[in-house]
C-alpha positions in Angstrom: 51.2 74.7 -19.8 53.5 71.6 -19.2 53.7 69.5 -22.5 51.8 65.9 -22.2 53.4 62.6 -23.4 50.7 62.5 -25.7 51.7 65.7 -27.6 55.6 64.6 -27.9 57.3 62.6 -30.3 60.2 62.1 -32.1 60.5 62.4 -36.1 62.5 60.0 -38.2 65.6 62.7 -38.0 65.3 62.4 -34.0 64.1 65.9 -33.7 61.6 66.2 -31.0 58.2 67.7 -32.4 55.5 69.0 -29.7 52.1 70.1 -30.3 51.3 73.0 -28.3 47.7 73.4 -27.7 47.9 77.2 -28.1 49.5 77.2 -31.5 48.2 75.4 -34.8 51.2 73.6 -35.7 54.3 71.7 -34.3 57.5 73.2 -32.6 60.7 71.4 -33.0 63.8 71.4 -31.0 67.2 69.2 -31.1 67.1 65.6 -29.8 69.4 66.9 -27.0 65.9 67.9 -25.2 64.6 64.3 -24.9 61.1 63.2 -25.0 61.4 62.4 -21.2 62.6 65.8 -20.7 60.3 67.4 -22.6 57.3 65.7 -20.9 58.8 66.5 -17.6 59.4 70.1 -18.4 57.5 72.8 -16.3 55.4 75.7 -18.0 57.7 78.4 -19.2 60.5 76.5 -19.8 63.1 76.8 -22.9 60.9 74.2 -25.0 58.5 77.3 -25.8 61.5 79.2 -27.5 61.4 76.6 -30.5 60.5 78.1 -33.8 57.2 77.0 -35.4 57.0 75.7 -38.6 
């Protein structure tokens, strides 16, 4: 499932956080994957490989 703009934000440390509807919690990855790329990323992208916390 693609990530929607409403599910993506940056925290104070510029880490991108994304809420996944199939997981209770947030996934985070480096800001190298910027918000625009996260929103545009197709399902099955590397974004899903982020560690949950």
